C-alpha positions, 0 to 999 in steps of 0.5 A, a space after each residue: 320148248 322141250 314136253 316131257 313125252 310120258 304125262 300119259 304113265 301119271 297116275 298119281 299127282 296129289 302127295 299123301 298126307 303121311 309119309 313115314 320116310 323112304 321106303 326102302 331106308 326105312 328098312 335098311 335102317 338108313 338116312 334120307 336128304 328129301 324123298 319123292 313119290 313115284 307118280 305112276 305108283 306112288 313108291 316113296 323113295 329118297 333123293 340122289 343127294 341120300 346115299 341110297 338114291 331109292 328114287 332113282 334105282 326105283 325108276 331103273 328097275 321098274 321104269 316109272 320115268 316121273 317122280 315129284 318131290 314130296 317135302 313140304 311146299 314142293 309139288 315140282 315132277 321130274 321126268 328121268 326119260 325126258 330130264 325135264 323139271 316141271 308142275 302139273 297141276 290137278 
């Protein structure tokens, strides 16, 4: 079974209680589909189904490998480098 080799980069497990939206989309007046949070720095970006694809852009510019969904009822994480989906538990 494949394992994520970047778990040591995780700084943040839980999603914030209130999220205004994708940080870049809010600045640019764009719309997003789903929101993702960087589990290293907490950046909130939009998913790849959104026009801006800001969560992936954040990974590409920062190198922070793991995001999690911050959609209601979702708790999965994704490692861009290892291309793995998984769930982290506190």
